NUMI-371878 format. One record per residue (C-alpha): y, z, x; residue in three letters; residue number from 1. Coordinates in Angstrom, 2 decimals. Example, Ala and Ser with C-alpha at 12.3 -4.5 7.8 and 13.67 -1.06 7.14 Angstrom:
BEGIN
SITE        Y        Z        X  marmar  gumi
SITE    -4.50     7.80    12.30     ALA     1
SITE    -1.06     7.14    13.67     SER     2
END
This chain:
BEGIN
SITE        Y        Z        X  marmar  gumi
SITE    -0.12     0.06     0.13     UNK     1
SITE     3.37    -0.50     1.18     UNK     2
SITE     5.03     2.37     2.84     UNK     3
SITE     8.87     1.31     2.81     UNK     4
SITE    10.48     3.90     0.39     UNK     5
SITE    12.36     0.98    -1.20     UNK     6
SITE     8.82    -0.89    -2.25     UNK     7
SITE     7.16     2.57    -3.39     UNK     8
SITE    10.43     3.23    -5.40     UNK     9
SITE     9.84     0.09    -7.05     UNK    10
SITE     6.56    -0.10    -7.77     UNK    11
SITE     6.56     3.38    -9.31     UNK    12
SITE    10.01     2.10   -11.54     UNK    13
SITE     7.26    -0.95   -12.49     UNK    14
SITE     4.98     1.12   -13.82     UNK    15
SITE     2.59    -1.70   -13.74     UNK    16
SITE     0.48    -3.42   -10.63     UNK    17
SITE     2.26    -5.79    -8.44     UNK    18
SITE     1.50    -8.77    -6.58     UNK    19
SITE     3.70    -9.88    -4.18     UNK    20
SITE     3.44   -13.32    -1.89     UNK    21
SITE     3.41   -12.64     1.92     UNK    22
SITE     6.90   -12.43     3.74     UNK    23
SITE     6.26   -15.57     5.45     UNK    24
SITE     5.62   -19.31     5.12     UNK    25
SITE     1.96   -20.66     5.18     UNK    26
SITE     0.51   -21.08     8.27     UNK    27
SITE     2.66   -18.66    10.06     UNK    28
SITE     2.16   -15.51    12.03     UNK    29
SITE     2.72   -12.23     9.72     UNK    30
SITE     5.57   -10.51    10.23     UNK    31
SITE     5.83    -6.99    11.38     UNK    32
SITE     9.45    -6.32    10.93     UNK    33
SITE    12.15    -7.69     9.04     UNK    34
SITE    14.09    -9.64    11.36     UNK    35
SITE    10.42   -11.68    12.00     UNK    36
SITE    11.03   -12.53     8.12     UNK    37
SITE    14.51   -13.18     8.68     UNK    38
SITE    13.88   -15.67    11.88     UNK    39
SITE    10.62   -17.31     9.20     UNK    40
SITE    12.90   -16.83     6.01     UNK    41
SITE    16.23   -16.67     6.95     UNK    42
SITE    17.29   -20.03     5.41     UNK    43
SITE    15.51   -19.11     2.22     UNK    44
SITE    16.84   -17.03    -1.00     UNK    45
SITE    15.46   -13.97     0.10     UNK    46
SITE    16.54   -10.74     0.21     UNK    47
SITE    15.02    -8.39     3.24     UNK    48
SITE    15.12    -4.76     2.95     UNK    49
SITE    16.48    -3.88     6.93     UNK    50
SITE    16.15    -0.29     7.49     UNK    51
SITE    17.23    -0.89    11.21     UNK    52
SITE    20.96    -1.12     9.65     UNK    53
SITE    21.01     2.57     8.94     UNK    54
SITE    22.91     5.11    10.81     UNK    55
SITE    19.52     6.35    13.11     UNK    56
SITE    18.56     3.23    14.22     UNK    57
SITE    15.69     4.22    17.04     UNK    58
SITE    13.75     6.42    14.11     UNK    59
SITE    14.33     3.91    11.36     UNK    60
SITE    13.39     0.97    13.20     UNK    61
SITE    10.17     2.93    14.91     UNK    62
SITE     9.60     3.70    10.79     UNK    63
SITE     9.87     0.01     9.68     UNK    64
SITE     7.26    -1.58    11.78     UNK    65
SITE     4.34    -2.47     9.66     UNK    66
SITE     1.04    -0.64    10.61     UNK    67
SITE    -0.96    -4.29     9.98     UNK    68
SITE     0.19    -6.94    11.32     UNK    69
SITE    -2.43    -9.50     9.03     UNK    70
SITE    -2.37   -10.52     5.82     UNK    71
SITE    -3.51    -8.69     2.62     UNK    72
SITE    -7.21    -8.38     1.23     UNK    73
SITE    -7.14   -10.57    -1.82     UNK    74
SITE   -10.34    -9.72    -4.22     UNK    75
SITE   -11.37   -11.22    -7.48     UNK    76
SITE   -12.47    -8.48    -9.94     UNK    77
SITE   -14.63   -10.31   -12.96     UNK    78
SITE   -16.56    -8.36   -15.72     UNK    79
SITE   -20.18    -9.91   -16.38     UNK    80
SITE   -21.49   -10.01   -20.12     UNK    81
SITE   -23.65    -7.15   -19.12     UNK    82
SITE   -20.56    -5.35   -18.78     UNK    83
SITE   -21.24    -4.83   -15.00     UNK    84
SITE   -18.80    -6.12   -12.69     UNK    85
SITE   -18.65    -8.24    -9.50     UNK    86
SITE   -16.04    -8.62    -6.71     UNK    87
SITE   -15.52   -11.67    -4.77     UNK    88
SITE   -13.75   -11.17    -1.36     UNK    89
SITE   -11.18   -14.60    -1.49     UNK    90
SITE    -9.28   -13.67     1.87     UNK    91
SITE   -10.25   -10.96     4.64     UNK    92
SITE    -7.29    -8.98     5.65     UNK    93
SITE    -6.60    -5.35     6.42     UNK    94
SITE    -8.65    -3.64     3.91     UNK    95
SITE   -12.44    -4.42     4.64     UNK    96
SITE   -15.33    -5.05     2.66     UNK    97
SITE   -17.21    -2.12     3.17     UNK    98
SITE   -13.66    -0.02     2.25     UNK    99
SITE   -13.84    -1.67    -0.92     UNK   100
SITE   -17.24    -0.83    -1.53     UNK   101
SITE   -16.82     2.85    -0.09     UNK   102
SITE   -14.23     3.13    -2.40     UNK   103
SITE   -16.38     2.28    -5.74     UNK   104
SITE   -18.94     4.56    -4.61     UNK   105
SITE   -16.66     7.44    -4.22     UNK   106
SITE   -15.55     6.15    -7.99     UNK   107
SITE   -18.78     6.07    -9.37     UNK   108
SITE   -18.10     2.24    -9.82     UNK   109
SITE   -20.60     0.58    -7.51     UNK   110
END
């Protein structure tokens, strides 16, 4: 989940799940800093939250670095006629298929 407080506040306020595209153009390297997004999408109609523009730059820049520099894991969840679900990983990313299996086991949904 996002670690930036603005992203977390938007999700909490929305009150519904949110899916969002990557902050980079197709085929480009995943950004890990706000400046990477601006370098890639700066001429597009985008809004980038850059905490490094605050008062305590060193602390905020340290906190603003993405912890994982890979794409998101994308999964398709389907319910079968027998009330059993299936999950298909469409794109592997930061969350492994084993982590998904473990989470389902802990929730008694496997």
